[in-house]
C-alpha positions as CSV (number, residue, x, y, z in Angstrom):
1,M,0.0,0.0,0.0
2,W,2.9,2.4,0.7
3,T,3.9,2.1,-3.0
4,E,0.7,3.8,-4.0
5,N,0.1,6.3,-1.2
6,D,3.3,7.7,0.2
7,L,4.8,9.7,-2.6
8,G,5.5,13.3,-2.5
9,P,5.8,15.8,-5.4
10,G,8.4,14.9,-8.0
11,V,9.0,11.4,-6.5
12,S,8.5,8.4,-8.9
13,C,7.1,5.1,-7.7
14,L,8.5,2.1,-9.5
15,L,7.7,-1.5,-9.1
16,S,10.8,-3.3,-8.0
17,N,11.2,-5.1,-11.3
18,T,11.1,-1.9,-13.3
19,V,14.5,-0.6,-14.5
20,P,15.4,2.7,-12.8
21,V,16.3,5.6,-15.1
22,D,19.5,7.5,-14.7
23,D,19.4,10.8,-12.7
24,Q,15.8,10.2,-11.5
25,I,14.6,10.5,-7.9
26,Y,12.9,7.4,-6.4
27,R,11.3,6.4,-3.1
28,M,13.3,3.7,-1.3
29,Y,13.4,2.0,2.1
30,H,16.1,1.1,4.6
31,G,15.4,-1.4,7.4
32,T,17.2,-0.8,10.7
33,T,16.5,-0.5,14.5
34,E,14.7,2.3,16.1
35,R,17.8,3.5,17.9
36,A,19.9,3.4,14.7
37,A,17.1,5.3,12.9
38,E,17.3,8.2,15.3
39,Q,21.1,8.4,14.8
40,I,20.7,8.3,11.0
41,K,18.1,11.1,11.2
42,V,20.7,13.3,13.0
43,S,23.9,12.3,11.3
44,G,22.8,10.8,7.9
45,F,23.6,7.4,6.5
46,Q,27.0,5.8,6.9
47,P,28.0,3.5,4.0
48,S,28.7,-0.1,4.7
49,E,32.3,-0.8,4.0
50,D,31.5,-4.1,2.2
51,G,28.6,-6.3,1.2
52,M,27.1,-8.1,-1.8
53,L,27.6,-5.0,-3.9
54,G,30.7,-3.7,-2.1
55,R,30.8,-0.3,-0.3
56,G,27.6,1.8,-0.1
57,V,24.3,2.4,1.5
58,Y,22.0,-0.6,1.0
59,L,18.3,0.2,0.3
60,S,15.3,-1.3,-1.6
61,R,12.3,-0.1,-3.5
62,D,10.5,-3.1,-2.0
63,L,9.1,-2.3,1.5
64,N,8.8,-6.0,2.0
65,K,12.5,-6.4,1.6
66,A,13.5,-3.5,3.9
67,S,11.1,-4.5,6.7
68,R,13.0,-7.8,7.2
69,Y,16.0,-6.0,8.6
70,P,17.9,-6.3,10.8
71,L,17.5,-10.0,10.7
72,D,18.6,-10.6,14.2
73,K,16.4,-8.0,16.0
74,P,12.8,-8.5,14.8
75,S,11.3,-6.7,17.8
76,E,13.3,-3.5,17.2
77,R,12.8,-3.0,13.5
78,V,11.7,0.2,11.8
79,V,11.9,1.3,8.2
80,I,13.3,4.6,7.0
81,R,11.6,6.0,3.9
82,V,13.9,8.0,1.7
83,N,14.1,9.8,-1.6
84,V,17.2,8.9,-3.7
85,N,18.7,10.6,-6.7
86,V,20.1,7.5,-8.3
87,G,22.6,9.2,-10.6
88,R,24.1,6.8,-13.1
89,V,22.8,3.2,-12.4
90,K,24.5,-0.1,-13.1
91,R,22.4,-3.3,-13.3
92,I,24.0,-6.2,-11.5
93,D,21.9,-9.2,-12.4
94,K,24.1,-12.2,-11.8
95,K,26.7,-13.5,-9.3
96,Y,30.3,-12.8,-10.1
97,H,29.2,-9.9,-12.4
98,P,32.5,-8.2,-13.5
99,L,31.5,-5.0,-11.9
100,Q,29.7,-6.5,-8.8
101,K,31.9,-4.6,-6.4
102,T,33.7,-2.1,-8.6
103,W,30.7,-0.4,-10.3
104,H,31.6,3.0,-8.6
105,D,35.2,2.8,-9.9
106,N,33.6,2.6,-13.4
107,G,31.6,5.8,-13.0
108,Y,28.3,4.5,-11.6
109,N,26.5,6.1,-8.6
110,T,24.0,3.3,-7.8
111,A,24.1,-0.5,-8.3
112,W,20.7,-2.2,-8.8
113,C,19.9,-5.9,-8.4
114,P,16.5,-6.7,-10.0
115,P,14.3,-9.2,-8.3
116,N,14.7,-13.0,-8.9
117,C,18.1,-12.5,-10.6
118,G,19.9,-15.0,-8.3
119,M,21.9,-12.4,-6.4
120,V,19.7,-12.1,-3.3
121,T,18.5,-15.2,-1.5
122,S,15.0,-13.8,-0.9
123,G,14.7,-12.9,-4.6
124,L,13.7,-9.4,-3.7
125,E,15.1,-6.1,-5.2
126,E,18.2,-4.4,-3.8
127,D,19.9,-1.1,-4.4
128,C,23.3,0.2,-3.3
129,V,24.0,3.9,-3.3
130,W,27.6,5.0,-3.1
131,N,27.2,8.6,-1.8
132,P,24.9,9.1,1.2
133,K,24.4,12.7,0.1
134,R,22.2,11.4,-2.7
135,I,19.8,10.2,0.0
136,T,17.1,12.4,1.6
137,I,15.3,11.0,4.6
138,F,11.5,11.3,4.4
139,D,10.3,9.7,7.6
140,V,10.4,6.6,9.7
141,I,7.7,3.9,9.4
142,P,6.8,2.4,12.8
143,P,6.3,-1.4,13.0
144,S,2.5,-1.1,13.2
145,L,2.5,0.2,9.6
146,Q,5.0,-2.2,8.1
147,N,3.6,-5.6,8.9
148,T,0.2,-5.7,7.2
149,V,1.4,-8.3,4.7
150,K,3.3,-10.5,7.2
151,A,0.6,-10.5,9.9
152,D,-1.8,-13.4,9.9
153,P,-5.2,-12.3,8.6
154,V,-7.8,-12.3,11.4
155,E,-10.9,-14.4,11.1
156,G,-14.0,-12.5,10.0
157,K,-12.1,-9.2,9.3
158,N,-12.2,-7.1,6.1
159,Y,-9.0,-6.5,4.2
160,T,-7.8,-4.7,1.1
161,M,-6.2,-7.1,-1.4
162,F,-5.0,-7.0,-5.0
163,Y,-5.9,-9.1,-8.0
164,G,-3.6,-9.2,-11.0
165,T,-5.2,-9.4,-14.5
166,S,-4.9,-8.0,-18.0
167,K,-6.1,-4.6,-19.2
168,E,-8.9,-6.3,-21.2
169,D,-10.1,-8.5,-18.4
170,A,-10.1,-5.8,-15.8
171,E,-13.2,-4.1,-17.2
172,N,-15.1,-7.4,-17.6
173,I,-14.3,-8.3,-13.9
174,K,-15.5,-4.9,-12.7
175,A,-18.8,-5.5,-14.5
176,H,-19.3,-9.3,-13.7
177,G,-17.0,-10.1,-10.8
178,V,-14.0,-12.5,-10.5
179,C,-14.1,-16.2,-11.2
180,Q,-12.5,-19.1,-9.4
181,S,-9.4,-20.8,-10.9
182,N,-7.2,-23.8,-9.9
183,G,-3.7,-23.4,-8.5
184,I,-1.3,-24.2,-5.8
185,L,-4.1,-23.9,-3.2
186,G,-6.7,-25.7,-5.2
187,R,-9.9,-24.0,-6.3
188,G,-10.6,-20.3,-5.5
189,V,-9.9,-16.7,-6.4
190,Y,-6.1,-16.0,-6.0
191,L,-5.2,-12.6,-4.6
192,S,-2.6,-11.0,-2.4
193,R,-2.2,-8.2,0.2
194,D,1.1,-7.5,-1.6
195,V,0.5,-5.2,-4.6
196,E,3.9,-6.2,-6.0
197,K,2.8,-9.9,-6.1
198,A,-0.4,-8.9,-7.9
199,F,1.5,-6.8,-10.5
200,N,3.5,-9.9,-11.4
201,V,0.4,-11.5,-12.8
202,P,-0.2,-12.4,-15.6
203,A,3.5,-13.1,-16.1
204,H,3.3,-13.6,-19.8
205,L,2.0,-10.1,-20.5
206,P,4.2,-7.0,-20.8
207,M,3.8,-4.6,-17.9
208,H,1.8,-2.0,-19.8
209,Q,-0.9,-4.5,-20.5
210,R,-1.3,-5.6,-16.9
211,R,-3.8,-4.2,-14.4
212,V,-4.4,-4.7,-10.7
213,L,-7.8,-4.7,-9.1
214,R,-7.9,-3.3,-5.6
215,V,-10.6,-5.1,-3.7
216,K,-12.2,-5.4,-0.3
217,I,-12.7,-8.9,1.2
218,N,-14.2,-10.4,4.3
219,V,-11.8,-13.4,4.8
220,G,-14.2,-15.4,6.9
221,K,-12.5,-18.5,8.5
222,V,-8.8,-18.6,7.5
223,I,-6.3,-21.4,7.4
224,K,-2.5,-20.8,7.1
225,I,-0.8,-23.0,4.5
226,D,2.8,-22.5,5.3
227,Y,4.6,-25.4,3.6
228,Q,4.5,-27.5,0.5
229,G,2.5,-30.7,1.0
230,H,0.3,-29.3,3.8
231,P,-2.5,-31.9,4.4
232,L,-5.2,-29.3,3.7
233,Q,-3.3,-27.5,0.9
234,K,-6.1,-28.1,-1.7
235,T,-8.9,-29.3,0.5
236,W,-9.2,-26.5,3.1
237,H,-12.7,-25.5,1.9
238,D,-14.0,-29.0,2.5
239,H,-12.9,-28.5,6.1
240,G,-15.0,-25.4,6.6
241,Y,-12.4,-22.6,5.7
242,D,-13.3,-19.6,3.5
243,T,-9.7,-18.4,2.8
244,A,-6.3,-20.1,2.6
245,W,-3.3,-17.9,3.3
246,C,0.4,-18.5,2.4
247,P,2.6,-16.2,4.4
248,P,5.6,-14.5,2.8
249,E,9.0,-16.4,2.8
250,Y,7.7,-19.5,4.4
251,G,4.8,-20.6,2.2
252,P,4.7,-22.9,-0.9
253,V,4.7,-19.9,-3.3
254,P,8.0,-19.9,-5.4
255,T,8.4,-16.1,-5.3
256,G,8.3,-16.0,-1.5
257,L,5.5,-13.4,-1.6
258,E,2.2,-13.5,0.3
259,Q,-0.7,-15.3,-1.4
260,D,-4.4,-15.6,-0.5
261,C,-7.0,-17.8,-2.0
262,V,-10.7,-17.0,-1.4
263,W,-13.3,-19.7,-2.1
264,D,-16.4,-17.5,-2.7
265,P,-16.1,-14.7,-5.3
266,R,-19.2,-13.1,-3.7
267,Q,-16.9,-12.1,-0.8
268,I,-14.9,-9.9,-3.1
269,K,-15.9,-6.3,-3.8
270,V,-13.9,-4.4,-6.5
271,I,-12.9,-0.9,-5.4
272,D,-10.9,0.4,-8.4
273,V,-8.2,-0.5,-11.0
274,I,-4.5,0.3,-10.5
275,R,-2.3,0.8,-13.6
276,P,1.5,0.2,-13.5
277,N,3.7,3.3,-13.4
């Protein structure tokens, strides 16, 4: 939701799989502890001396990615929202790339790892900015606003979710509603609370032909399916559940992103249609 609603004037929002353009300003995120965030607000970012991409400040355009850090202090996490002038950008999309740690020596200001390129274990997008002066702090997101995708859906509650489709089908769905399909969780309507996940569907279409429906759903009785081969993975509705939920990172979804499957399409109310930037 932040990717739609938190932008200020002159700040571009890109899905994390969209190639950044040189010399543009983008919204990014940095995961840290609350104490460190206060220090950063006063003194600015300090580059890491080394890392997967060498020296620099590590950020992501994916809030999901940033909200996982620091890995060893889950109870202390906050996310700093920033605006970054990326300067000249180098795409690093494979391990042992010849410029993996020397991109700045070759005239680049930012290194960019696209999602699912094999560089990052989670498969999520990563950016490394050489000069902290290119980074302007916007604000700090407290934990209560970061964890909407990771938190277990509560039985009987209403949620905003996203449904990926084509430009042509979006209008038909607005008029007639969504239909069930078959997939990793059996029969149902496949959605996500993660707008990034929804924009990856349908994968065979170019981005400009994709649309995402923003919908409201009452999830009813929910079951968590958090590993491949779960005994109720495809039969949850037969056992009285209305929605199956795959949590991010630990579920059977190959991308590691959150997935929901709602049995009854009548539980889904379309709010509007989101176009990719």
